[in-house]
N, C-alpha and C positions, 0 to 999 in steps of 0.2 A: 346340792340343794341350796336354795336361797335361805338366808337367815332372816330376811325381812318378811314381815307378814303381808298378807294381801292388802291391796289398796281398794278402798271403796270408791264407787263412782261419785258419790257426793263429795268426798275429799278431793278427788281429781278435779271436779268442777270448781270447787272453792279455790284450788291452786291456780287453775286457769284464769279465774276472775281476778286474782291477785296479780298475776303476770300481766293481764290486760291493763290493769290500773297502773302498774309500773311503766308499761310501754307507753301509755297515754301521757304519763308524766315526762318521759324523756323524749318523746316524739318531736316536740317543737324545737328543742335544742339540737337534736340529731338532724332534723330537716334543715335548720338554719346552717349547720355545719356543712351539710351536703350542698346547699345552695352557694355557700362561700367557696367551696372547693374549686370551681372553674376560675374564680378570680385570683387564686393564689399565684399562678404564673404571671399574671398582669402586675400584681403587687410586687412580686419579686423583681420583675423587669424594671418597674419604677424605682424601687429601692436601689437597684444596681446603678441606675443612671444618677440617682442622687449621690451615691457614694463616689461616682466619677466626678461630679461637680465639686464635692468635698476635697477630692484629691487635687484637682486643679487649683482650688482655693488655697489649700495648704502649700502647694508648690509656689504659687505666686506670692503668698504672704512671706515666705522665707526669702525669696529673691528681692521682694520689695523692701523688706527691712534692711537687708544688706545694702541695697542701692541707696535707700534713704540715709543710711549712716554715711556713705560716701558723699552724698549731696550735702549733708550737714557739715562735714569736714571741709568741703570746698567752699561753702558759704562762710565758714569761720575764717578760712585763709583769705577769702575775698574781702571780708570786713577789715581784717588787719592791714591788707594791702591798701584798701581805700583810705583808712586812717593815716597810713604812712604817706601816701601820695598827697592826701589833703594837707598834711602838715608841711610837706616839701613845697607844695604850690603856694601855701600861705606865706612861707618864708621867702619865696621868690617874688612875692608881691602879686601873685595871680589870685584869681577868685577861688572859692572853695570847690572841691571835687564833688560833683553831684553823686548822691547816694544811689547805688545800684540795688534794684529789688533782689531779694534772695531767690535762688533757684528753687523750684518745687518739683519733687519727683511725682511721676504719674505713670499710669499704665495705658499703653496705646494698643488698641485692638483694631487691626486693619480689616478691610472688607473681606479679605480671604480668611479671616479668623486667626491670623498670627498675633500673638500677644508678646509685646516687647515693653521693657521699662524705658521711660523717656523722661524728658524734662517738659514741664508745662510752658512751652515757648512756641511761638508761631512757626518757627523754622526747625524745631527739634524733632517733632514727631513725624512719622511717615505720613505722606500725603493721603488725605481721606480717612485717617484713623480717628477713632473716638478716643478722647483722652479722659481718663477717670482717676480719681484718687483711689487709694486702696479701700477706703471706707465706702465710696460709691460702688466700686467693683464688688465688694463683699455684700452690700445691700442688694445689688442686682443678682448676684449668685444665689442669695437666699430666696429671692423672689422666683428665680428660675427653678430652684429645688421645690418650692411650693407648687409652682405650675406643673412640674413633672409629677408630683405626688397626686395632684388633682386630676391628672390625665389631660391637661390643657396643652402640654408640650412633651414631645418624646424625641430625644436625639437618636440618630442612627449610628453615630460614631463619636469618639472623643473629640474629633476635629470640629464637630458641629457645636459643641458646648460654648466655646468663645464667641462663635457667630451668633448664637442665641442670646448671649449676654449683651453683645453689641446691639442686636436688634431691640432688646429691652431698653438699652440706654438711648437709642435713637427714638424710641417711642415715648420716653418720658421727657417732658418739656425742659426740665432742669438739666438734662444731659445732652442737649442737642448741639453741643460744641464739638466741632471736628477740627483737626489740626489744619486742614486746608482752608477752613472758613474763618479762622480767627483773625 
């Protein structure tokens, strides 16, 4: 036998009204959550591609820093050699040795999407490649991430990410310099 007493109809009606009030309170947030549910796979996909851009950016950053250190070392040796040759030329009665501009490291993105480290020189980069400093590359990668999150761009593979960065570089007037056109 049940230890609970009987329930009156008025009490049951009062409980149902309380439940209705609580349901009306949570209904908007529940409806909003249900409406958001179909967008979750899209957001996941966008965040996945943003993480792939971050991965490329981290890889290029490490390679670029090592390459920049090598270029800086070569520039230092070049300066010492220029000073030595200049001193020898002056002793020999010849004119001064013209100063050579320092080499500058850059990132070359070819039309195929291949990313290589290069020197900012008319003959150093691959033909038709867009040459960018790391800061320019990073700024464009951040812009691509923003476009992906907004749904304005969606890569289909990792290979498309450098091509998309190259396209962004070609679209910006300050980045319209290509190795072949310098």
